[in-house]
C-alpha positions in Angstrom: 38.2 95.6 89.1 37.6 97.9 92.1 36.5 96.8 95.5 33.8 98.5 97.5 34.3 99.6 101.0 32.8 96.5 102.7 35.1 94.2 100.6 38.1 96.2 101.5 37.4 95.5 105.2 37.4 91.9 104.6 40.8 91.7 102.9 43.2 89.8 105.1 47.0 89.3 104.7 48.9 86.1 105.1 50.3 85.1 108.4 53.6 84.1 107.0 55.2 86.8 104.9 58.7 87.2 103.6 59.2 90.0 106.0 58.2 87.7 108.9 60.5 85.0 107.7 63.4 87.3 107.3 62.9 88.7 110.8 62.9 85.2 112.3 66.1 84.3 110.3 67.8 87.3 111.6 66.7 86.6 115.2 68.0 83.1 115.0 71.3 84.3 113.5 71.6 87.0 116.3 71.0 84.4 119.0 73.6 81.9 117.6 76.1 84.7 117.3 75.4 85.8 120.9 75.8 82.2 122.0 79.1 81.9 120.2 80.3 85.1 121.8 79.4 84.1 125.3 80.8 80.7 124.8 84.1 82.0 123.6 84.3 84.4 126.5 83.6 81.7 129.0 86.2 79.4 127.4 88.8 82.3 127.5 88.2 83.0 131.1 88.6 79.3 132.1 91.7 78.9 130.1 93.1 82.2 131.3 93.9 83.2 127.7 93.0 86.9 127.5 94.9 87.8 124.4 
């Protein structure tokens, strides 16, 4: 079945795709890792353990 030109313009993709979910998961992972790194740095500065 072939679509004509008018029908092709009406085709819409879904709002939630696997690429979108993957990017959100990577964003959350990156933010958590950044928080851990900053937290560890702050803890080392206050405990004066710079090893």
